[in-house]
N, C-alpha and C positions, 0 to 999 in steps of 0.2 A: 169744796167737796160736793160731788153730785149725789143727789138723793136717788136711791135705787127705785123708789116708787115712781119717779118721773120717767123712768125707762120702760116701765111695764104698762101695756095697754089694758085698761079695764074693759072686760066684756063678759056678758053672761052667756051661758050655753043655751042653745036652742033646745026645744023639746025633743027633736030628733037626736041631737047629740047626747042629751041626758039619757034617753032610752037606749041608744046604742052603747053607751058606756056601761049601763047596768046589765044589758044582755051580754056584752063582752066579758064582764067580770064573771058572769055565770058560766060562760063558755070556757074561760080560763080555769074555773073550778073543775069542770068536767075533764079538761085535759090533764089537770093535776092528779085526779083520782084514777084516771084510766090505766096507768101502768100496773096498779095494784089489782085491777079487775080483769086483766088479760088472761089470767089463768082460768077464769070461769066462762067456758064456752066462748060466746061472741059478745059478751057484755062489755068488755073493755074496748073492743073495736067499735062498737056502737057508740060508746061514750066519747071516743076519739072523734068520730064523725060528727056527732052532735056538737061537741066542743069546738071543732074547727069551723063548723057552719055558724055557730053563735058568736065566735070571735071576729068573723069577717066584717060585719057592718061597722064595728068600732074602728078597725084599722082602715076601712075604705073611706070613711068620713074624715079621718085624720090624714088621708092621702099617704099612708105608709105602704107603698106598693110592694115592697119586699115582703112584708108580713102578710099581705093579701095573698101573694103567691105561695108563701109557706103554708098558710091555712088551707088553701085550695089543694096543695100537694098532699098534706096530711089527710084531708078528706078523701081525695081520689085514691090515695094509697090504701087506706083502710077499707074503702068500698071494694077495691080489687081483692084485698085480703079476705073480706067476707064472701065475695063471689067464689073464690077458690076453695073455701072450706068444704 
């Protein structure tokens, strides 16, 4: 029987990775609260923009390019939404 620990590479996160993870969690929190804030003028749109921008470094470092494009799309979409208000 193969031990599972032998199949996992041990490595520590770099300071940039740790910082981007924390910023990404904060961005995810902004995105989670945004739908509830959309009814208050432009507060919800601003929190969507901030959340999208804060989540981008985390997925960029993880090389999850599909999520990078989703975050940029959300950010650009809500910037256009704010411009049209």
